[in-house]
N, C-alpha and C positions, 0 to 999 in steps of 0.2 A: 834207651828207655823200656821199662819193664812192661811186659804183655798184660793187660788188664785181666784179672782172673774173675772179677765179678763188676756188675755193673748197677748203678743207683739212680734210682727216680726219687722225688720227693713230691709229697702232695701238702700243701699248706694248712689244710685242714680249717678249723680245729678237729681233732688234734692234727698236730704236725706227724707225718708219717713217712718212714722211709723204707721204700722197697728195693730188694735186693734180688739180683737175677744172676746165677754164674754163668761163666763161659763153659762150653762144651769141653769136656776131657781136662778141666783144670787139674794141675797136679795137686793132690790133695794137701801134703806137708805145708806146701807154700802158700795155699789157699786159707788153711787154718790160721797160718802165721800171720798173713795180711787182714784176714778178717778179724782175728782178736784185736789187732790195732786199731781197725776200723771203729769196731764196736767201742773200744775204751774211749777213743778221742770223741764221737759222738754222745756217750754216756756222760762224759764231762762236760758236754755243752748242754746238758738237760733234754737231749733228744732220746727219747725213751719209748716210742713206737714203731716196731718193724713188722715187715711183712717178707718172708724169706722165701722165694720161689724155688723150689728145688728142682725142677723139670729137667734140668742137664746132669742132676748129679745121681748116678744110679746106683753108686756104692758108697754111701757117706761113709767115712772113717769114724771110729769110736770117738776121737778127739774132735772131730767136727759134731757129733751129736752132743759131746758133752758142753762145748763151746756154746751151742745154742739153748741148752738147757741153762747154763749158768747165766747167759746173757739175759734170757726169759725171766730169771729169778731177779737179777739185778734190776730190770725194766719195772717189774711188778712191784719192787720196793718202793720205787718212785711213781706208781700209779700209772705206768706204762704196761708195755706189753710186747712179746713178740710171737708171732704165729707164722707155720710153715705151710705151703699151699703147692698143689701140683706135685705132690709124692709119687714118684714112680713105685711100682709093686715092689721091686727089689729094694729101694731104698725105705719102703714101710716096713719091710721085713728087718732090715738093720735097727729100725728105732724100736720095733719090737723087741729085738732081742737083746737090745743095749741092757747090760746089767751094772746096776751100781756097784754090787758087791765086787764084781771083777775089776770094776773101774777104780773104786777107792779103796777096797782093802786087799784082794787077793791079786797083787801085780807081781808076776812070777820073776821079772826083772829088778824089783826091789831088794836092796841088802836087808839083812835080818835087822829089826830094830829092837831096842833095848827093851826089857821087861822091868816092872816095877814091882817091885816085892811089898813093899810098904812096910810100916811099923807103927807101933802104939804112938810114935811121937811124930808121926807125920801127918800133916793136914792136907788131905787131898780135896778136888772138887767133884762131886758127883750129885747131878741134880735130883736123882731120887733119894738121896739122903740128906736134902738140904733142911736145916732148922735155923732159923732166923735167930741172931745172936742181938737182942736189942739193948743190952748192958754189957759192956766189956771194960770191966776197971784197969786190968792190968794186959800187957802184952802175953798172948797164949805161949805155951811149949810147942816150938816146932821143930821138925826135923831139917838141920843146916845141910844145905850142899857142900860136899868138900871140894868138888872140882869147880875151880873158878878162873877168873881173867889172870891171877898171878897167885902162885904159893897155896896155900891153904885158908885162905880167908873165905869164910862162907859167902854164897851168893847174895844174902842179904844184906851184909856188910858192904860188898861191892856196890849193890845198887844204890845203898844209902849215901855211900861216899866214894864214888869212882874217882873223884880228883885225887884221892890217895894212892892211886895205881899208875904207873908209867905207861904212855903210849896209848893211853884209853882215849877214844872218841866218844862224846857224850853229846846226844841231841834230844831234844824234849819237844812235846806238842801237846797242847789242850783244846779239846773241843767240846761242844755242848753235847750231852748225851742222847742223840737222835740218831735214828736208822739212815739218815740222809748222810750222816757224817761217817759211815762205817768206812767207807771206801778211801774218805782222805786219810783215816788211819791206817788202813792197810797200805796205801800208797807211798805213806813215810815210811813205813818200815820196810818195804819193798826196794826203796830208794837207797835205804843205808844198807840195806843187805848186800845190793850190788856193789856198792862202793867197799863193802867190808870184803868181797870178792867171793861169796857165796855162789854156788853153781844154780843153774836155772830149775832143776828138781826140787832142790831145797828151799829155794826161794818160794816156790810154789806151796811147798806144805807150811812154811812161816806166814805166808798169807792167808791161808785157811785158819790157822790156829789163832792169829790175830783176830780175824773177823770173827770167829767163835767166840773167842773170849770176851770181846766188846759187846757183842750181840748178848752175852748171859750179864754184862753189867747192865746194859740197858733195860732188859726185859726182868732180870730177878733183882740185882740190887736196887734198881730205880722204878721197877714196875712201869717201865714204860713212860714215866713221867717226865717232862721237858723240863730245862730248866736247870739241870744239874751238869757236873762236868766228868769228863774222863781225862786224865792226865796219863800220857804215853812218854815213856823214855826208852831211847837205845843207848846201850854202852858196849863198844866193841875194841878188840885190837886184831891182831893175827890169828889168834888162836881160839876166842871165844866170843860168841855175839850174846849179849842178854836185853831182853825186852821186858819192861817194868809198866805194869798197867795198874793204875790206882784209881779208884772211887771213894765216894763218901757215902755210899748207900748202905742198905743193909748186908750184913757179914753172914757168914754160914758156918755152920759145924759139918765137917765133912770126914767121911770115912775113908779107910785106906782102900785103895781100887783093886776091884775083883775083876777077874775075866769078863769082857763084856762079849755077850752073845748076840752078835747082829741079827742073825736068822732067827733067833727066839724074839727078839725085841720087834722084828719085823710082824712076825707071826701074832703077836698079842698087841700090836699096834702101840708099842709101849716107845715114846720119842725120848724121856728123860735120861740124860747119860751119854746121849750119843755125841753132843758136842763136844763134851770133855774126852770122850773117847777119841775122837779125831785130835784134838791137841795134844793129848799123850802119845799119839802115834806120829805127831808132827814136829816134836821137840825132844830136847836128848835128856832134858832133866827140868823138872817143875815144881814150884814151890807156891803155897798160898799163905798169906799172913792177914788173918782177919784182924782190925783194929778200927773201933769205934771212934777213937780218939784222934788219931792221925790218918785214918783212910786205909782201906783194904788194899792189898798189895799182891798182883799174881806175878810172878816171876818165872819167865821162860828162858832156858838157856839151850843154845845151839853150837855145837862143836865145828869148829872151821877147819880143824886138822885132824 
């Protein structure tokens, strides 16, 4: 039987509150793993209020701090919250020193990621350059990705007709365009990424990309109006993993990507563009196909080999 690393108390409320207290000297990597699983389980049960007692955690790891922040964000999206209390002075210093730049952007152990030069024929997503296209009579000219599941067929062709390829697994999901459904979409992709053999690190990147992309659809394409749909499909074989996100909301005229200066954006309090910056860094190739008739399609490709 595994040693308990944290203890749980509940208050029936309302609201229903979960109080967590950590064991003294709990090994940090195992604690983070078990705690993440516990948060996933309880959030899936719509338990969204937490109090985390940090009394016995003198030196929380960066991953633990990030997990608490992520869980707080998820809880607040569902009108819940996560609060920490009884922070030792050493833990306070760790929280204050936590740097999102170091955690998300400048990971020294991460391999070099591809850069995108862009071209006049490429349509890219950048919130700062969004211009609604209310009337689209014909499909726009787009830059076709040449690396695909098989041969030289463009990614758009693969996404449109995956059955034409050998050994391709295809699955789809349709949900209403609400914030509450974001994690269902993410979990759907994560489950198939695991089946495709993607490693844990890359699965984490894919999850973030899907979250940001679907959030863009909800907030920008549909202006947070419920009653619309998001169609998501995955297509994969041993070499490639493709995600297609389709909506029938407003489409956008997109400029070629420029180097995104995170520090400058923070200094100027400019949030536009950061979501797509994260998506670009999370996938190997990206396409956006605006189409007011058949639906807009965002296509993300991840190499498995």
